[in-house]
C-alpha positions in Angstrom: -17.2 -139.3 -48.8 -15.7 -137.0 -46.2 -12.9 -137.5 -43.7 -13.7 -135.9 -40.3 -10.9 -134.6 -38.2 -12.5 -133.3 -35.0 -14.8 -134.9 -32.5 -17.6 -134.6 -31.6 -19.2 -133.0 -34.6 -22.7 -132.2 -35.7 -22.6 -135.1 -38.2 -21.9 -137.6 -35.4 -24.4 -136.3 -32.8 -27.5 -136.2 -34.9 -30.1 -138.9 -35.5 -30.6 -140.4 -38.9 -33.3 -142.6 -40.5 -30.5 -145.2 -40.3 -26.7 -145.1 -40.1 -24.3 -148.0 -40.6 -21.2 -147.8 -38.5 -18.3 -149.9 -39.6 -15.2 -150.2 -37.4 -12.0 -151.8 -38.8 -8.8 -152.5 -37.0 -5.7 -152.5 -39.1 -4.4 -156.1 -39.6 -1.8 -155.5 -42.3 1.0 -153.1 -43.4 1.6 -150.9 -46.4 2.9 -153.8 -48.5 0.3 -156.4 -47.6 -2.9 -154.4 -47.9 -5.2 -157.3 -49.1 -6.0 -158.4 -45.5 -7.7 -155.1 -44.7 -9.5 -155.1 -48.0 -10.9 -158.6 -47.4 -11.8 -157.8 -43.9 -13.6 -154.6 -45.0 -15.5 -156.6 -47.6 -16.6 -159.1 -45.0 -17.7 -156.2 -42.7 -19.8 -154.8 -45.5 -21.5 -158.2 -46.0 -22.2 -158.3 -42.2 -23.6 -154.8 -42.2 -25.9 -155.5 -45.2 -27.3 -158.6 -43.4 -28.2 -156.4 -40.3 -29.5 -153.6 -42.5 -31.8 -156.0 -44.5 -33.4 -157.2 -41.3 -34.9 -153.7 -41.1 -35.2 -152.5 -44.8 -35.9 -154.1 -48.2 -33.0 -155.3 -50.3 -33.2 -152.5 -52.8 -32.7 -149.9 -50.0 -29.9 -151.9 -48.5 -28.1 -152.1 -51.8 -28.5 -148.4 -52.4 -27.1 -147.5 -49.0 -24.1 -149.9 -49.2 -23.2 -149.0 -52.7 -22.0 -145.6 -51.3 -19.0 -147.3 -49.6 -18.4 -150.4 -51.7 -15.9 -148.8 -54.2 -13.5 -148.4 -51.2 -12.9 -152.1 -51.3 -10.7 -151.8 -54.4 -9.2 -148.3 -53.5 -5.6 -149.5 -53.0 -4.3 -146.0 -52.2 -6.7 -145.7 -49.3 -5.6 -149.0 -47.8 -1.9 -148.4 -48.4 -2.2 -145.2 -46.3 -4.1 -147.0 -43.5 -3.6 -145.8 -39.9 -4.0 -148.3 -37.0 -7.8 -148.2 -37.4 -10.6 -146.6 -39.3 -14.3 -146.0 -38.7 -16.9 -145.4 -41.4 -20.4 -144.0 -41.0 -22.8 -144.7 -44.0 -25.9 -142.5 -43.9 -28.7 -142.1 -46.5 -27.0 -138.9 -47.7 -23.3 -139.3 -47.2 -20.3 -141.3 -45.9 -18.0 -140.0 -43.2 -14.9 -141.6 -41.9 -12.2 -141.2 -39.3 -8.6 -142.5 -39.6 -7.6 -143.3 -36.0 -4.3 -143.8 -34.2 -5.4 -146.4 -31.6 -6.5 -150.0 -32.0 -10.3 -150.7 -31.8 -12.7 -153.6 -32.0 -13.7 -154.4 -35.6 -17.5 -154.7 -36.1 -20.7 -153.2 -37.5 -23.7 -151.5 -35.9 -26.9 -150.5 -37.6 -28.9 -147.8 -35.7 -30.4 -144.3 -35.9 -27.3 -142.9 -34.1 -23.7 -143.3 -35.3 -21.8 -145.7 -33.0 -19.2 -143.4 -31.5 -17.5 -145.6 -28.9 -14.6 -146.5 -31.1 -13.7 -142.8 -31.5 -13.5 -142.0 -27.8 -10.1 -143.4 -26.9 -8.6 -141.7 -29.9 -9.8 -138.2 -28.9 -10.1 -138.4 -25.1 -6.7 -137.0 -24.2 -5.1 -135.7 -27.4 -7.0 -135.1 -30.6 -5.8 -134.6 -34.1 -3.6 -131.5 -34.4 -1.3 -129.6 -36.7 2.4 -129.5 -35.8 4.3 -126.3 -36.9 8.1 -126.8 -36.9 9.4 -123.2 -37.0 12.9 -121.9 -37.5 13.9 -118.2 -37.9 13.8 -118.5 -41.7 11.6 -121.5 -42.6 8.8 -123.7 -41.4 7.2 -127.0 -42.1 3.7 -128.3 -41.2 2.5 -131.8 -40.2 -0.7 -133.6 -39.6 -0.6 -135.1 -36.1 -2.6 -138.1 -35.0 -1.7 -138.8 -31.4 2.1 -139.5 -31.6 2.2 -140.1 -35.4 3.0 -137.4 -37.9 2.5 -136.9 -41.6 4.3 -134.1 -43.4 2.0 -131.8 -45.4 3.2 -130.9 -48.8 2.8 -127.2 -49.1 2.0 -125.4 -52.4 4.6 -123.4 -54.2 3.1 -120.1 -53.1 3.3 -121.0 -49.4 5.6 -118.6 -47.4 7.7 -121.5 -46.1 10.9 -119.5 -46.3 11.7 -116.0 -45.1 12.9 -114.9 -48.5 9.7 -116.2 -50.2 7.5 -114.5 -47.6 9.1 -111.1 -47.5 10.8 -110.8 -50.9 11.5 -107.1 -51.6 10.3 -106.2 -48.2 13.3 -107.9 -46.6 15.0 -105.1 -44.7 17.9 -106.8 -42.9 19.6 -108.2 -45.9 20.0 -111.9 -46.9 20.0 -113.9 -43.6 22.1 -116.8 -42.7 22.4 -118.5 -39.3 25.5 -120.1 -37.8 25.1 -122.0 -34.6 27.5 -122.3 -31.7 28.8 -125.7 -30.8 29.8 -126.6 -34.3 26.4 -125.8 -35.9 24.3 -128.5 -34.3 21.2 -126.4 -34.6 20.4 -126.6 -30.9 21.6 -123.2 -29.9 19.8 -119.9 -30.5 22.1 -119.2 -33.5 23.9 -116.0 -34.5 22.4 -113.9 -37.3 24.7 -112.4 -39.8 24.5 -111.2 -43.4 25.1 -108.3 -45.7 23.4 -106.0 -43.3 24.5 -106.3 -39.7 21.8 -104.0 -38.2 20.3 -106.3 -35.6 17.1 -104.2 -35.3 16.4 -104.7 -39.0 17.0 -108.4 -38.6 14.4 -108.4 -35.7 11.9 -106.6 -37.9 12.3 -109.2 -40.6 11.9 -111.9 -38.1 8.7 -110.4 -36.7 7.3 -109.8 -40.2 8.1 -113.4 -41.2 6.4 -114.9 -38.2 3.3 -112.7 -38.9 3.2 -114.1 -42.4 3.6 -117.7 -41.2 0.9 -117.1 -38.6 -1.5 -115.6 -41.2 -0.9 -118.4 -43.7 -1.3 -121.3 -41.3 -4.4 -119.7 -39.7 -6.2 -119.0 -42.9 -5.3 -122.2 -44.8 -5.2 -124.8 -42.1 -6.4 -123.8 -38.6 -9.6 -122.1 -39.5 -10.8 -124.6 -42.1 -10.2 -127.6 -39.9 -10.6 -126.2 -36.3 -7.5 -128.3 -35.3 -5.2 -127.2 -32.5 -1.8 -125.9 -33.6 1.2 -127.3 -31.7 4.5 -125.3 -32.0 7.9 -127.0 -32.3 10.7 -124.4 -32.0 13.4 -122.9 -29.9 12.1 -121.3 -26.7 12.8 -117.8 -28.0 11.1 -118.4 -31.3 8.1 -119.9 -29.4 7.8 -116.8 -27.2 8.1 -114.4 -30.2 5.6 -116.3 -32.3 3.1 -116.6 -29.5 3.4 -112.8 -28.8 2.6 -112.0 -32.5 0.1 -114.8 -33.3 -3.6 -114.1 -33.9 -4.4 -117.8 -34.3 -7.1 -118.7 -31.8 -6.2 -122.4 -32.3 -2.6 -122.0 -31.1 -2.3 -124.6 -28.4 -0.5 -124.4 -25.1 1.2 -127.6 -25.9 4.7 -127.1 -27.3 7.9 -128.8 -28.1 10.9 -126.6 -27.1 13.7 -127.7 -29.4 15.3 -126.6 -32.7 13.9 -128.6 -35.6 16.4 -127.3 -38.1 18.8 -130.2 -38.0 16.4 -133.0 -37.1 15.2 -135.8 -39.3 11.5 -136.6 -39.6 11.9 -139.5 -37.2 13.6 -137.3 -34.6 10.9 -134.7 -34.9 8.2 -137.4 -34.5 10.0 -139.0 -31.5 10.3 -135.6 -29.7 6.7 -134.8 -30.4 5.7 -138.3 -29.2 7.4 -137.7 -25.9 5.4 -134.5 -25.3 2.1 -136.2 -26.4 2.7 -139.1 -24.1 3.5 -136.8 -21.2 0.2 -134.9 -21.9 -1.8 -138.2 -21.9 -0.2 -139.3 -18.6 -0.9 -136.0 -16.9 -4.5 -135.8 -18.1 -5.2 -139.4 -17.1 -3.8 -138.9 -13.6 -5.8 -135.7 -13.2 -9.0 -137.6 -14.3 -8.4 -140.4 -11.7 -7.7 -137.8 -9.0 -10.9 -136.0 -9.8 -12.9 -139.1 -9.6 -11.3 -140.3 -6.3 -11.8 -136.8 -4.7 -15.5 -136.5 -5.8 -17.9 -137.2 -2.9 -20.4 -140.1 -3.3 -23.3 -137.6 -3.6 -21.8 -136.5 -7.0 -21.0 -140.0 -8.4 -23.1 -142.6 -10.2 -21.8 -146.1 -11.0 -23.7 -149.0 -12.6 -27.1 -147.5 -11.8 -28.5 -147.7 -15.3 -31.8 -145.8 -14.7 -30.1 -143.0 -12.8 -27.3 -142.7 -15.4 -29.9 -142.5 -18.2 -31.9 -139.8 -16.5 -28.8 -137.8 -15.5 -27.6 -137.9 -19.1 -30.9 -136.5 -20.5 -30.9 -133.8 -17.8 -27.3 -132.7 -18.6 -26.1 -133.6 -15.1 -23.1 -135.8 -16.2 -19.8 -133.9 -16.4 -17.6 -136.9 -16.8 -18.5 -140.4 -18.0 -16.0 -143.3 -17.6 -16.6 -146.6 -19.4 -14.5 -149.7 -19.4 -13.4 -150.8 -22.8 -16.0 -153.0 -24.6 -18.5 -152.6 -21.7 -22.0 -153.2 -22.7 -25.5 -152.9 -21.2 -28.4 -154.8 -22.7 -31.3 -152.4 -23.4 -32.1 -148.9 -24.5 -32.8 -145.3 -23.3 -36.1 -143.7 -24.4 -36.7 -140.0 -25.1 -37.7 -139.4 -21.5 -34.5 -140.8 -20.1 -35.9 -144.1 -19.0 -33.8 -147.3 -19.2 -35.5 -150.3 -20.7 -33.8 -153.6 -20.3 -33.8 -155.6 -23.5 -31.8 -157.8 -25.9 -30.1 -154.9 -27.8 -26.4 -154.6 -27.5 -24.3 -151.5 -28.5 -27.4 -149.3 -27.8 -27.6 -148.2 -24.2 -23.9 -147.2 -23.8 -23.9 -145.4 -27.2 -27.1 -143.5 -26.4 -25.6 -142.6 -23.0 -22.5 -141.3 -24.7 -24.5 -139.3 -27.2 -26.5 -137.6 -24.4 -23.4 -136.7 -22.4 -21.6 -135.3 -25.5 -24.6 -133.3 -26.5 -24.7 -131.6 -23.1 -21.0 -130.8 -23.3 -19.8 -133.6 -20.9 -16.6 -135.5 -21.4 -16.4 -139.3 -22.1 -13.5 -141.6 -21.5 -13.0 -145.2 -22.5 -10.4 -146.9 -20.2 -8.9 -150.4 -20.0 -10.1 -152.4 -17.0 -6.9 -151.9 -15.1 -7.1 -148.2 -15.6 -10.7 -147.7 -14.4 -10.9 -145.9 -11.0 -14.2 -147.7 -10.5 -14.7 -151.5 -10.4 -18.3 -151.3 -11.8 -17.3 -150.9 -15.5 -19.2 -147.6 -15.8 -19.2 -144.5 -13.6 -20.1 -140.8 -13.8 -19.1 -137.6 -12.1 -22.1 -135.3 -11.8 -22.2 -131.5 -12.2 -25.0 -131.0 -9.7 
């Protein structure tokens, strides 16, 4: 069983012999976890019924056994986020812990049902938050505006003295802030050695060590963007030295040195909310400014063909919008009784051709048709 942190991924965009998609909205808290365990168990039963309509019971049991042990995995449910989505394939189980509410349910198909993931990733994806001071750092997993502190191993260079050791040239460093030491000023360096140039050398060497460690142990393995939380000068110095290709343009310009976890999370949340608002407004402006020749709305045949041909740059879908039917391999729409198929196939086609997909609430949709697309050509 593997937790996935980025979207879309190869695992999610491929076809399988069969894949069971299970979406669960969090209905409890860390103390009362039984509600989620019971709901998950009921969803497994629902999924098995759907699966057994297509395959014999032995195959159904073999597939569902892969995820059944999670029912009694108390630690998993105790650490639940607002929602979670599981994908059970013949070979493996993948899951996402999400930071947005979703619709609970099950889908059995050859393609993973990815609609529940869109709202979580459409503006701000998972990220790492690096809170950086001149002589120490901490690292957090970020899911939208929620943070979880990462417990670093003992060998991590999380302090200047640990990172540089005998290579420390400027002497033992301390920092005293103006304004009564509230941690919000730039700080004044002092120590046994007052040579400011040596202090600056230590600072640069430390930032290089931090950059190297975070890049090799976190950014490269996960591919997640790295958001910097630091004083403006420290941000500028770190960005100048950094070789981390995942360092994001998003940043929180403040000193984290005297802040509690909740204060760090609140300040990060403000920046994330601002990003979401700006990107949503930009999306709506782009749609409104696009000429009719480069738009498609509820034209199911045209949307299906355009998705196969890679013409769709942006796809907008109203939350829980469904079209009865399917898309064949030639991009033809066939009306039918199937639900959860057409829209999911459309989304897969758009994502595979590097288009962007957004799931919006009805009041936020710039189109009144429930589904719309901006075309590349």
